[in-house]
NUKEMI-9164 format. One record per residue (C-alpha): residue number from 1; chain; x negated, y negated, z negated. Coordinates in Angstrom, 3 decimals. Layout:
NUKEMI-9164
NUM/A/X/Y/Z
...
END
This chain:
NUKEMI-9164
1/A/33.135/23.633/61.675
2/A/31.380/21.087/63.982
3/A/31.315/17.451/63.236
4/A/34.009/15.335/65.282
5/A/31.646/12.971/66.694
6/A/33.038/11.327/69.900
7/A/31.149/12.312/73.059
8/A/29.010/9.397/74.721
9/A/30.741/7.803/77.594
10/A/28.100/8.884/80.367
11/A/29.980/7.154/83.079
12/A/29.054/3.807/81.580
13/A/26.089/1.943/80.565
14/A/25.269/-1.034/78.843
15/A/21.967/-3.137/78.587
16/A/20.919/-6.071/76.309
17/A/22.347/-9.114/78.193
18/A/19.864/-10.595/80.549
19/A/18.960/-14.261/80.253
20/A/21.407/-16.529/81.986
21/A/23.861/-13.967/82.314
22/A/27.587/-15.163/81.336
23/A/29.039/-13.210/78.422
24/A/32.161/-11.265/78.852
25/A/34.736/-13.669/76.733
26/A/37.242/-11.546/74.482
27/A/39.979/-13.085/72.379
28/A/40.179/-10.228/69.710
29/A/43.670/-10.936/67.886
30/A/44.580/-9.472/64.572
31/A/47.618/-10.102/62.011
32/A/45.135/-9.736/59.322
33/A/42.065/-11.408/58.199
34/A/38.800/-9.809/57.843
35/A/39.325/-9.376/54.173
36/A/41.587/-6.545/55.427
37/A/39.650/-3.348/56.400
38/A/40.929/-2.554/59.894
39/A/40.475/-6.057/61.076
40/A/36.980/-6.232/59.675
41/A/35.738/-3.111/60.732
42/A/37.181/-2.653/64.058
43/A/36.539/-6.468/65.146
44/A/34.753/-8.955/62.918
45/A/31.777/-6.656/61.994
46/A/31.515/-5.185/65.335
47/A/31.083/-8.868/67.093
48/A/27.234/-9.596/66.281
49/A/26.317/-6.181/67.516
50/A/28.305/-6.555/71.014
51/A/26.643/-10.083/71.522
52/A/23.409/-8.373/72.061
53/A/25.151/-6.613/75.146
54/A/26.991/-9.561/76.736
55/A/30.192/-9.449/74.915
56/A/31.454/-12.450/73.308
57/A/34.058/-11.319/70.940
58/A/35.691/-13.911/68.874
59/A/38.116/-12.751/66.060
60/A/41.278/-14.583/66.131
61/A/43.050/-13.635/62.651
62/A/46.846/-14.892/62.434
63/A/46.543/-15.074/58.644
64/A/43.918/-16.619/56.595
65/A/42.610/-14.782/53.735
66/A/44.454/-17.083/51.229
67/A/47.658/-16.408/53.256
68/A/47.094/-12.616/53.074
69/A/46.539/-12.523/49.353
70/A/49.666/-14.584/48.947
71/A/51.541/-11.845/51.037
72/A/49.975/-9.098/48.853
73/A/50.964/-10.698/45.611
74/A/54.336/-11.305/43.744
75/A/54.596/-14.712/44.928
76/A/58.120/-16.095/45.638
77/A/59.772/-14.733/48.590
78/A/60.203/-18.213/50.228
79/A/56.507/-19.087/49.950
80/A/56.059/-15.692/51.881
81/A/58.534/-16.356/54.613
82/A/56.707/-20.078/55.018
83/A/53.525/-18.155/55.379
84/A/54.834/-15.695/58.196
85/A/56.444/-18.874/59.971
86/A/53.235/-20.555/59.962
87/A/51.299/-17.378/61.306
88/A/54.023/-17.171/63.857
89/A/53.256/-20.845/64.915
90/A/49.834/-20.252/65.228
91/A/50.140/-16.970/67.481
92/A/52.454/-19.095/69.633
93/A/50.173/-22.084/70.045
94/A/46.578/-20.570/70.100
95/A/44.275/-20.495/72.861
96/A/43.090/-17.096/74.096
97/A/40.004/-17.482/76.416
98/A/39.070/-14.309/78.502
99/A/40.206/-11.034/77.996
100/A/43.253/-10.277/75.307
101/A/42.243/-7.582/72.687
102/A/45.114/-6.655/70.094
103/A/44.103/-4.798/67.112
104/A/46.938/-3.110/65.416
105/A/49.403/-5.773/65.629
106/A/49.455/-9.806/66.279
107/A/52.064/-10.553/63.694
108/A/53.294/-8.555/60.678
109/A/57.016/-8.943/62.327
110/A/57.924/-8.644/65.824
111/A/58.727/-11.817/67.942
112/A/59.931/-11.077/71.529
113/A/57.541/-11.811/74.075
114/A/54.804/-12.737/71.504
115/A/54.376/-9.544/69.725
116/A/54.473/-7.242/71.603
117/A/52.750/-9.378/74.240
118/A/53.987/-9.171/77.774
119/A/50.436/-8.078/79.007
120/A/47.239/-7.402/77.346
121/A/43.731/-6.065/78.348
122/A/42.809/-3.881/75.242
123/A/44.730/-2.427/72.633
124/A/42.763/-1.184/69.617
125/A/44.136/1.360/66.666
126/A/42.929/3.156/64.009
127/A/45.977/4.676/62.114
128/A/48.578/6.898/63.218
129/A/51.084/4.090/63.922
130/A/52.924/5.963/66.611
131/A/54.051/8.292/63.964
132/A/55.317/5.503/61.654
133/A/53.832/4.284/58.094
134/A/53.009/6.464/55.321
135/A/53.292/4.421/52.126
136/A/56.977/4.385/50.617
137/A/56.760/0.589/50.664
138/A/55.999/0.414/54.467
139/A/58.712/2.873/55.034
140/A/61.262/0.267/53.353
141/A/59.993/-2.436/55.578
142/A/60.269/-0.195/58.835
143/A/63.344/-1.777/59.956
144/A/61.507/-5.397/59.942
145/A/57.960/-4.417/60.937
146/A/58.883/-1.813/63.667
147/A/55.087/-0.922/63.666
148/A/55.639/2.324/65.722
149/A/57.703/0.632/68.586
150/A/55.389/-2.280/68.780
151/A/52.170/-0.161/68.823
152/A/53.398/2.072/71.690
153/A/54.738/-0.766/73.641
154/A/51.099/-2.262/73.385
155/A/49.727/1.143/74.763
156/A/51.989/1.043/77.767
157/A/51.283/-2.439/78.604
158/A/47.328/-2.371/77.866
159/A/44.937/-1.985/80.631
160/A/42.544/0.090/78.081
161/A/43.424/1.579/74.721
162/A/40.842/2.159/72.164
163/A/41.399/4.622/69.369
164/A/39.151/5.651/66.497
165/A/39.419/9.537/66.753
166/A/40.599/12.149/68.934
167/A/43.983/12.593/67.100
168/A/44.986/9.042/67.780
169/A/43.484/9.216/71.161
170/A/45.823/12.415/71.852
171/A/48.977/9.970/70.568
172/A/48.044/7.188/72.937
173/A/47.735/9.277/75.895
174/A/51.319/9.763/75.936
175/A/51.719/6.113/76.531
176/A/48.464/4.633/78.015
177/A/46.809/4.966/81.218
178/A/43.315/4.871/79.972
179/A/42.301/5.724/76.534
180/A/38.636/5.893/75.170
181/A/37.232/6.779/71.607
182/A/35.165/4.446/69.475
183/A/34.945/5.559/66.019
184/A/34.954/3.134/62.755
185/A/31.516/2.329/62.243
186/A/29.133/1.096/59.076
187/A/26.087/-0.741/59.425
188/A/23.514/1.156/57.109
189/A/21.119/-1.404/57.063
190/A/23.260/-3.586/55.143
191/A/23.771/-0.985/52.251
192/A/21.199/-0.137/49.757
193/A/20.380/3.596/49.103
194/A/21.576/5.437/45.912
195/A/18.499/6.989/44.222
196/A/19.963/10.054/42.530
197/A/18.648/11.047/39.122
198/A/20.016/12.833/35.838
199/A/21.731/10.575/33.458
200/A/24.143/11.087/30.546
201/A/27.228/9.782/32.337
202/A/27.515/10.030/36.324
203/A/29.806/8.211/38.308
204/A/32.717/9.691/40.776
205/A/33.810/6.934/42.987
206/A/36.750/6.111/45.111
207/A/37.530/2.699/46.917
208/A/40.687/1.951/48.653
209/A/43.874/0.020/48.296
210/A/47.195/0.391/46.211
211/A/48.542/1.990/49.461
212/A/46.172/4.766/49.322
213/A/45.769/4.998/45.487
214/A/48.542/7.643/45.337
215/A/46.268/10.122/47.334
216/A/43.893/9.878/44.362
217/A/46.166/11.156/41.493
218/A/46.153/15.022/42.105
219/A/42.365/14.449/41.287
220/A/43.020/12.886/37.929
221/A/43.657/16.089/35.812
222/A/40.408/17.578/37.231
223/A/38.247/14.768/36.129
224/A/39.878/14.881/32.772
225/A/39.156/18.414/32.542
226/A/35.647/17.829/33.368
227/A/35.378/15.616/30.502
228/A/37.277/18.063/28.324
229/A/34.669/20.544/28.854
230/A/31.814/17.917/28.231
231/A/30.537/17.173/31.528
232/A/30.381/13.430/31.276
233/A/31.874/11.824/34.625
234/A/33.661/8.590/34.792
235/A/36.068/8.248/37.918
236/A/35.541/4.555/39.002
237/A/38.517/3.277/41.034
238/A/37.788/0.268/43.185
239/A/40.615/-1.592/44.960
240/A/43.601/-0.046/43.143
241/A/44.961/0.681/39.617
242/A/46.217/4.318/38.973
243/A/48.132/3.100/36.092
244/A/46.226/5.939/33.834
245/A/44.111/4.624/30.912
246/A/41.460/7.014/29.265
247/A/37.869/6.802/28.478
248/A/36.831/8.538/31.763
249/A/38.573/6.139/34.295
250/A/37.793/2.713/35.233
251/A/39.587/0.071/37.392
252/A/37.567/-2.509/39.281
253/A/38.751/-5.202/41.764
254/A/37.727/-4.827/45.212
255/A/35.946/-7.801/47.128
256/A/33.892/-7.941/50.255
257/A/31.085/-9.533/48.278
258/A/30.704/-6.843/45.657
259/A/31.909/-3.420/47.668
260/A/28.322/-2.493/48.502
261/A/26.746/-2.978/45.297
262/A/30.000/-0.785/43.776
263/A/29.476/2.121/46.434
264/A/25.524/2.081/45.764
265/A/26.407/2.931/42.013
266/A/28.187/5.975/42.814
267/A/27.040/9.518/42.552
268/A/29.715/11.400/44.207
269/A/32.148/9.712/46.333
270/A/35.715/11.097/46.645
271/A/38.435/10.971/49.411
272/A/41.276/13.277/48.421
273/A/44.103/13.265/51.093
274/A/47.553/15.394/51.785
275/A/47.694/16.792/54.896
276/A/50.173/15.151/56.886
277/A/50.653/13.576/60.282
278/A/49.745/10.159/59.188
279/A/46.457/11.158/57.226
280/A/45.314/13.452/60.163
281/A/44.924/10.115/62.167
282/A/42.623/8.743/59.332
283/A/39.063/7.484/60.397
284/A/37.215/8.983/57.433
285/A/36.126/5.296/56.758
286/A/35.828/5.983/52.848
287/A/33.438/8.886/53.540
288/A/31.295/6.497/56.187
289/A/30.705/3.896/53.192
290/A/29.622/6.492/51.071
291/A/27.225/7.977/53.396
292/A/25.680/4.805/54.462
293/A/24.856/4.493/50.801
294/A/23.387/7.836/50.668
295/A/26.025/9.115/48.394
296/A/27.414/13.041/49.207
297/A/30.971/13.171/48.954
298/A/34.089/15.702/48.334
299/A/36.842/15.325/50.529
300/A/39.925/17.083/51.667
301/A/39.327/18.674/54.912
302/A/42.207/16.682/56.784
303/A/41.552/15.278/60.129
304/A/38.042/13.962/60.789
305/A/37.049/14.629/57.360
306/A/36.182/18.238/57.851
307/A/33.637/17.480/60.416
308/A/32.177/14.454/58.500
309/A/31.458/16.496/55.285
310/A/29.846/19.611/56.958
311/A/26.253/20.603/57.266
312/A/25.654/20.005/53.671
313/A/26.745/16.110/53.840
314/A/29.229/16.883/51.249
315/A/31.984/19.464/50.297
316/A/35.528/20.118/51.681
317/A/38.058/20.776/48.882
318/A/41.789/21.567/49.064
319/A/42.910/22.979/45.727
320/A/42.245/21.512/42.286
321/A/39.956/24.644/41.412
322/A/38.075/23.804/44.749
323/A/37.758/20.118/43.629
324/A/36.803/21.310/40.210
325/A/33.846/23.461/41.532
326/A/32.514/21.104/43.967
327/A/32.283/18.367/41.266
328/A/30.558/20.267/39.031
329/A/28.244/21.645/41.633
330/A/27.084/18.162/42.852
331/A/27.305/16.388/39.346
332/A/25.003/18.980/37.737
333/A/22.287/18.865/40.572
334/A/20.589/15.588/41.219
335/A/18.263/17.008/43.769
336/A/21.272/18.213/45.653
337/A/22.828/14.886/45.586
338/A/19.915/13.429/46.675
339/A/19.385/15.675/49.542
340/A/22.956/15.734/50.674
341/A/23.102/11.836/50.343
342/A/19.975/11.611/52.714
343/A/21.413/13.946/55.190
344/A/24.718/11.633/55.243
345/A/22.653/8.655/55.783
346/A/21.058/9.840/58.644
347/A/24.323/11.222/60.099
348/A/25.969/7.781/60.009
349/A/22.844/6.073/61.291
350/A/22.860/8.636/64.510
351/A/26.638/8.834/64.884
352/A/28.711/6.229/63.220
353/A/26.854/3.238/63.043
354/A/27.477/-0.341/64.914
355/A/23.974/0.092/66.348
356/A/24.880/3.442/68.040
357/A/28.397/2.422/69.287
358/A/27.658/-1.467/70.473
359/A/26.325/-0.511/73.595
360/A/29.154/1.933/74.313
361/A/31.869/-0.188/73.424
362/A/30.463/-3.041/75.403
363/A/30.029/-0.907/78.520
364/A/33.507/-0.044/78.328
365/A/34.562/-3.716/77.769
366/A/32.543/-4.894/80.874
367/A/34.015/-2.294/83.075
368/A/37.537/-4.158/82.914
369/A/35.746/-7.155/84.574
370/A/34.205/-4.852/87.461
END
């Protein structure tokens, strides 16, 4: 299956900003701070690369990192309500110079005329918001968050919608006048390469959050069987807790400061997914993170994943038997891991890096001011 790499936008071109030229100012508003993956990957981490091409992208999160952590905790509901009120006040009074870009949502709950806004220039999304949330906790809050309604309203009102893959772009075209594809990206230069070698105990790695941790559960009996057969492989789960306690599994907290070092210790990265309307819209970001570190991956061939692991960068697996065979193949062969990991690193450099996509996105954004 060919890799699902978006085509370059040949109709536009962007050159590094000329001396004395005024940059294009964009206020990029997100509900979440940069500690949340979507706001970080789609906005905050893109900003310095866009600056070279005359785009001054200012990330304006409506929650601080501390407020976001409190909302994700078991804190008192009154404290959470106070945080949400403060976020709404922040959104109502903020100054937004230049063009307005909204990434996903402005606030966690809708407020008429504020979120969704009456008008906006760019709407960016990287999950299948039009089909509704996937996590059971999110579904229980559907009546409050109204993510699908707000997302499609933003698409109708925006001059431009930017989607992270073809599946999401297709959903957006039902509502938007103009849709472009810009994939979620990584900066390979910021990630050290894994040097693969034979060792007594190998590391199968997964990085994610508590909302995506259930996708990992079908893989747990496979890893248990491998260890029962004498293949020493530890599953390291970064950012979530499966609830399973065994010698072959380890749970580690996620932090922005340590995530690159954690991924750099993986021998094989994994991304199991069920095949649903929601998961088919996933951007494959876990795989891109593994690839940037030169770590080969095994993934469910759902959505963009099928193309990402193709051409010897990894292995697609659906059934438990396929997962077991793929893990055995990579865990037993350090040379194969090194070769596949090297191919994966070159792939993200060429097709899914900020360096590759900054001029494309800058050109799209500049076209709004022509």
